[in-house]
N, C-alpha and C positions, 0 to 999 in steps of 0.2 A: 839962228839957233832957237828962235822963238817957236818955230814949227816943230823942232825936236821936242821941246818941253811940252807943247800941247799934245802932240801925238803920244808921247811917253805917258803923260797923265791919263789920257784917254785909254790907252792900251792897258795900263795897270788897273784902271777902274773896271775894264771889261773882264780881265782875267783874275781879279781878286777873289771872287767866290770860288773858283776852281782851285786857286792856291790855298785858300783856307781849308777846303775839304781835304785836299791831299795832305796838308800839314796836320790836320786833326786825325786823319787815319794813321799817319806815322806816329803821332803822339800817343794815341790809344794803343797801338801795337806795342810800343815800348812800355806803357803802363801795365798792360796785361802780362808782358814778358817779365816785368819786374816782380809781379805777383808769383810767377812760376820760377823765379830765381835763374833766369837765363838772360841776364842784362846785356852784355856786350854783343852777343851774337845777334839778338833781335834788333838791337840798335843799328848794327852794321847792315842787316837785311832791310830795315826800314829806310836807312839812308840810301842804299842802293836802289830800292823801290822808288823813292822820291827822285833820285838823280836820273833814273831811267824814264820815268813818266813825264817829268816836267818838260824836257826838250821835245818829247813826242807830242805832248799837248800844245806846246808853243809853236811848233813848226807844222803841225797837221793842217792848218788852214792854207799853207803854201802849196798843198797838193791839189787844191780844187781850183779849176780854171776861173770860175767866177770871182773867187777871192783874190786871185792873182791879178785879174783885170782891175778890181777895185783898188788894190794896193798900188799898182802901177799908175793908176789915174790920180792918185793923191798928189797934192802940190809939193811933196817932198821927194828927195831922190831915194833910190833903192838902198844905198849904203846906210842912210839914216834909218830907213825902215827896218833893215836887218839888224842894225845896231840896237834899235829899240826892242826888237823881239829877243835878241841875245841878252841884253841887260835885264829885261823883264824875267826871262827864264832863269838867269843867274840869281837875281834877287829872290825869286820864288823858291828856288832850290835851297839857298842859304837859310831863308826863313824857316822852311820846313825841317831842315836838318837841325838847326838850332832849337826849334820848338820841340822836336822829338828827343833832343838831348837833355832838356830841362828836368825830366823826372830823375834821371841818373845823377846829374850834376847837383841838384838841390836835395836829392834823396827824399822825394815827395812821398813815396809810398812806404 
C-alpha cells in the first residue's frame, strides 16, 4: 500500500495546477453569471464543463503509447494505477464543483 500512497501523492502533485486552473475557470464563470443574474443555469453549465473536462484530462495520457509503456513499467500493478487516476479525477471534479458553488452558497457577490 506504500506504493499506492507514493504514486497518488506524485500524481496529485503533477495534476494539481491543471485542477486549479479548471476550478478557477468554473468559479469565475459562476461569479460572472451571478452578476448577470443567471445563477443556477451557469452553475449547472460550469459543473458539467468541469465534470466533462476532468476525466478527459485525467485519461488523455492513457492514449499515448509512450505513456502507457511508462505506466506499465512502474513497480505497481495496473489496478492501482487506474485507481489512482480515477480517485484523482474524482477529487479534482469535486473540488472544482464545490469551489464553483461557493459564490452562490455564501452569496459573495
